[in-house]
C-alpha positions in Angstrom: -0.1 -0.1 0.1 3.3 2.4 0.7 3.8 2.3 -3.1 0.4 2.9 -4.0 0.1 6.0 -2.0 3.6 7.4 -2.8 2.6 7.1 -6.2 -0.9 8.5 -6.1 0.6 11.4 -4.1 3.2 12.0 -7.1 0.6 12.0 -9.2 -2.1 14.7 -7.6 1.3 17.0 -7.3 1.8 16.5 -10.9 -1.2 15.8 -12.7 -1.9 19.7 -13.4 1.5 19.9 -15.6 0.7 16.5 -17.8 -1.7 16.4 -21.1 -4.7 14.1 -20.7 -2.4 11.7 -22.9 0.6 12.0 -20.6 -1.5 11.2 -17.5 -3.2 8.3 -19.0 0.1 7.1 -19.7 1.2 7.6 -16.1 -2.2 6.0 -14.6 -1.4 3.0 -16.9 2.2 2.5 -15.7 2.3 3.7 -11.9 -1.1 3.3 -10.7 -2.7 0.3 -12.4 -0.3 -2.5 -11.9 0.4 -1.7 -8.2 -3.2 -1.7 -7.6 -4.0 -4.9 -10.1 -1.3 -6.9 -8.4 -2.5 -10.1 -7.3 -5.4 -9.2 -8.3 -7.0 -12.7 -8.8 -6.1 -13.8 -5.1 -8.4 -10.9 -3.9 -11.6 -12.3 -5.7 -12.8 -14.2 -2.8 -12.0 -11.5 -0.1 -14.6 -9.8 1.7 -15.9 -6.1 0.9 -14.4 -4.7 3.9 -10.9 -6.2 2.6 -11.8 -4.9 -1.0 -12.1 -1.5 0.3 -8.7 -0.4 1.3 -7.6 -1.3 -2.1 -10.9 0.5 -3.7 -10.5 3.6 -2.2 -6.9 4.0 -3.6 -8.3 3.1 -6.9 -11.0 6.2 -7.3 -8.7 8.5 -5.3 -6.3 7.6 -8.8 -9.5 7.8 -11.2 -10.3 11.5 -9.9 -7.1 13.0 -9.8 -6.6 11.4 -13.6 -9.5 13.4 -14.8 -8.9 16.5 -12.7 -12.5 15.8 -10.7 -12.8 16.6 -6.7 -12.7 13.8 -4.0 -16.9 14.5 -4.2 -17.2 13.5 -7.8 -18.4 10.2 -8.7 -16.0 7.7 -10.4 -18.2 6.0 -12.7 -18.6 8.8 -14.4 -14.7 8.9 -15.2 -14.7 5.1 -16.0 -17.6 6.0 -18.5 -15.9 9.1 -20.2 -12.7 7.1 -20.4 -14.0 3.9 -21.5 -12.4 2.1 -18.5 -13.1 -0.6 -16.2 -14.6 -0.4 -12.7 -12.9 -2.1 -9.8 -15.4 -5.4 -10.1 -14.9 -5.4 -14.0 -11.1 -5.5 -13.8 -11.5 -8.1 -11.3 -13.6 -10.5 -13.7 -11.0 -9.1 -16.5 -8.2 -10.7 -14.5 -9.8 -13.7 -13.5 -11.0 -14.4 -17.2 -7.1 -13.9 -18.5 -5.6 -16.1 -15.7 -8.4 -18.4 -17.1 -7.5 -18.2 -21.0 -3.7 -18.5 -19.9 -4.3 -22.0 -18.8 -5.6 -23.4 -22.1 
């Protein structure tokens, strides 16, 4: 979690000076891999446990689109055609299943 928070804080401070394309690159390179690391093993975790990783995911999304903390993240997901946390978990599981064939 320390790396995720560190990358989130860096993203918050640098987001204003990044173009949308550069922000998307940073988002996909520095945040998503850390959030989705071992995501398939999180699939059976309780909602309370998952909340600790979903919260930074929502904050990263809001920082990415330069929205306030009170803004709902679903609008950002649809605007940029990104997967929600649940769909990201399903995608990871499906990808893992396909690798086993």
